[in-house]
C-alpha positions in Angstrom: 0.0 0.0 0.0 1.3 3.4 -0.9 2.5 5.4 2.1 2.4 2.4 4.4 4.9 2.3 7.3 6.4 -0.8 8.8 4.7 -2.4 11.8 7.8 -4.0 13.2 11.5 -3.3 13.2 12.1 -6.4 11.0 10.3 -4.6 8.1 12.8 -1.8 8.0 15.5 -2.0 5.4 18.7 -0.1 6.0 18.4 3.4 4.6 14.8 2.9 3.5 13.3 5.4 5.9 16.5 7.4 6.9 16.1 11.1 7.5 19.5 12.4 6.4 19.6 15.6 8.4 18.7 13.6 11.6 21.3 11.0 10.8 24.0 13.7 10.4 22.9 15.2 13.7 23.2 11.9 15.5 26.7 11.4 13.9 27.7 14.7 15.5 26.3 13.8 18.9 28.1 10.4 18.8 31.4 12.2 18.8 31.0 13.4 22.4 32.4 10.8 24.7 33.8 10.6 28.2 37.3 10.5 26.7 36.6 13.6 24.5 33.6 15.5 25.9 34.4 18.8 24.0 34.8 19.5 20.3 35.5 22.4 18.0 33.4 22.9 14.9 36.3 22.2 12.5 37.1 19.0 14.3 33.4 18.0 14.2 33.3 18.5 10.4 36.5 16.6 9.9 35.6 13.7 12.1 32.1 13.2 10.6 32.9 14.1 7.0 30.1 16.6 7.0 30.9 19.9 5.2 31.7 22.7 7.6 28.7 24.9 6.7 26.4 22.0 7.2 28.1 21.0 10.4 27.7 24.6 11.6 23.9 24.5 11.0 23.6 21.2 12.7 25.6 22.3 15.7 23.6 25.6 15.9 20.4 23.7 15.9 21.6 21.4 18.7 22.6 24.4 20.7 19.2 26.1 20.2 17.4 22.9 21.2 19.4 22.5 24.3 21.4 19.4 23.3 24.8 21.2 23.0 26.3 24.1 24.8 28.9 26.4 23.3 31.8 27.2 25.7 33.6 30.5 26.0 36.6 29.1 24.1 34.4 28.1 21.1 34.2 24.4 21.9 30.9 22.5 22.2 29.8 20.0 24.8 26.6 18.1 25.6 24.1 20.3 27.5 21.8 19.2 30.3 19.0 18.0 28.0 21.3 15.2 26.8 22.1 14.3 30.4 18.4 14.2 31.3 17.5 12.2 28.2 20.3 9.7 29.1 18.8 9.3 32.6 16.1 7.0 31.4 18.6 4.7 29.8 20.8 4.9 32.8 18.0 3.6 35.0 18.3 0.2 33.3 22.0 0.2 33.0 24.2 -2.5 34.6 25.6 -0.1 37.1 22.2 1.0 38.4 20.9 -2.5 38.4 23.9 -3.8 40.4 24.0 -0.9 42.8 20.3 -0.5 43.7 19.9 -3.5 46.1 23.0 -2.5 48.0 21.9 1.2 48.2 18.5 0.0 49.4 20.2 -1.9 52.3 22.4 1.1 53.0 19.2 3.2 53.3 17.6 0.7 55.6 20.8 0.6 57.7 21.0 4.4 58.1 17.4 5.4 57.7 18.5 8.0 55.2 18.4 8.8 51.5 20.9 7.1 49.2 22.1 8.1 45.7 24.3 6.9 42.9 25.6 9.5 40.4 28.2 10.0 37.7 30.2 13.0 36.6 28.9 14.9 33.6 31.2 17.8 32.9 30.9 20.3 35.8 27.7 18.6 37.1 26.7 15.2 38.5 23.9 13.2 37.0 21.8 11.0 39.3 21.2 7.5 38.1 19.8 6.0 41.3 17.9 7.8 44.1 16.2 6.0 47.0 14.5 8.4 49.3 14.1 7.4 53.0 13.8 10.8 54.6 12.5 14.4 54.0 15.4 16.5 52.6 16.0 20.0 51.4 16.7 18.6 48.0 13.5 16.5 47.8 12.8 17.4 44.2 15.9 15.6 42.9 15.1 12.4 40.9 16.8 10.1 38.5 18.1 12.2 35.6 18.5 15.3 37.7 21.8 17.2 37.7 23.5 19.3 40.4 26.8 21.4 40.4 29.7 19.0 41.1 31.6 21.5 43.2 28.9 21.7 45.8 28.0 18.0 46.2 29.8 15.2 48.0 29.7 12.9 44.9 30.7 15.7 42.6 33.8 16.6 44.7 34.7 13.0 45.0 34.5 12.4 41.3 36.4 15.6 40.6 39.1 14.4 43.0 39.6 11.1 41.2 39.2 12.5 37.6 42.4 12.9 35.5 44.1 16.2 36.4 43.8 17.6 32.8 40.1 17.1 32.9 39.7 18.6 36.4 41.6 21.7 35.6 39.3 22.5 32.7 36.1 22.1 34.7 36.9 23.7 38.1 36.3 27.3 37.2 33.1 26.4 35.4 31.9 24.2 38.3 32.4 27.0 40.8 30.5 29.5 38.6 27.3 27.4 38.9 24.8 28.6 41.6 24.7 27.2 45.1 22.4 28.2 48.0 24.5 26.6 50.7 26.2 28.9 53.3 29.5 26.9 53.2 29.9 26.7 49.4 33.5 26.8 48.3 34.2 30.1 46.5 37.5 29.7 44.7 39.4 27.1 42.7 42.4 27.1 45.0 40.3 26.1 48.0 38.6 23.4 46.0 41.9 22.0 44.8 43.1 21.6 48.4 39.9 19.8 49.3 40.1 17.5 46.3 43.6 16.5 47.4 42.3 15.7 50.9 39.5 13.6 49.4 42.0 11.6 47.3 44.0 11.0 50.5 41.2 9.8 52.7 39.1 8.1 50.0 35.7 9.7 50.7 34.1 13.1 50.5 31.9 15.3 52.8 29.4 17.9 51.8 28.7 20.2 54.8 25.8 22.6 53.9 27.6 23.6 50.7 24.7 22.8 48.4 21.9 23.9 50.8 21.4 25.0 54.3 20.7 22.0 56.6 22.0 19.4 54.2 25.0 17.2 54.6 26.2 14.1 52.8 29.0 11.6 52.7 30.2 10.0 49.4 32.5 7.1 48.4 33.8 5.9 45.1 32.5 3.1 42.9 35.4 1.5 40.9 35.4 -0.7 37.8 37.4 -3.9 37.4 40.6 -1.8 36.6 40.2 0.3 39.8 39.1 3.4 37.9 36.5 5.5 39.7 33.4 5.6 37.5 30.7 6.8 39.9 30.0 7.7 43.4 27.4 6.8 46.0 26.3 8.9 49.0 24.0 9.2 51.9 22.3 12.5 52.3 21.2 13.6 55.8 19.9 16.6 57.8 22.6 18.5 59.6 20.4 18.8 62.7 20.5 15.0 63.3 24.0 14.3 62.0 26.8 16.4 63.5 30.1 16.3 61.7 31.7 13.8 64.1 28.8 11.3 63.8 29.2 11.6 60.0 32.9 10.6 60.3 32.4 7.9 62.9 29.2 6.2 61.7 28.2 7.2 58.2 31.5 7.3 56.3 32.5 3.6 57.2 29.0 2.5 56.1 29.1 4.3 52.8 32.6 3.1 52.1 31.6 -0.5 52.7 28.6 -0.2 50.4 30.8 1.4 47.7 33.4 -1.4 48.0 30.7 -4.0 47.7 29.2 -2.4 44.5 32.8 -2.1 43.1 33.3 -5.8 43.8 30.2 -6.6 41.8 31.8 -4.7 38.9 35.0 -6.9 39.2 37.2 -4.7 41.4 39.4 -6.8 43.7 40.2 -4.1 46.2 43.8 -4.0 45.3 45.4 -0.5 45.4 
């Protein structure tokens, strides 16, 4: 029948229903990876084989629609809409699937909210969130993002990120808004704290994101020992003084993170 569309994927022949402009846009988006999250226009055109004028129009459209962001130095990187869109896929990812039961037990053990997040540029992206208490940040859900510099998971992941990547994101991270009274204000102070986090192996957020909110984060490692995500427990400062965080919460979060890392193949070797 003229104008009929396929009822099942098996009916689709390669190229039969391709929208060329969309295909080119997807080729552009596929360039942005964890290893190379930022690209210049000329490099995009060269890598995709798309003529520069066409690549410019594609990139401009992606910026206008919120999928790419243009940085001050002229490079482009994925914007928040991409991260949010990816949140749905991340829900069903192996990492989220493996981590959720252990995070649930950690929440039952502490009576508090537990989270799993990954670093996405100068922000963190939540891929698991299990609420067990009323918190200032109650509107956070899977797919939400927060400034990395003002969160325990964000600082943790910045601390263990390659130095070259960290240097490029610190100033941008600190430029993002925070309503917490103890938010770090300058890159020098943040670098000192990141060094301390690397040394002790876990991170603390003490009313830097919001008044009344504290959290402790620990790293999730892959089979090679690389830090690929972080988990945390978020608590009210009124019921969790700093010393209690260090004595009770930090060991529990570290143990849960190590267990999740073990499920990913990490042996615990330094």
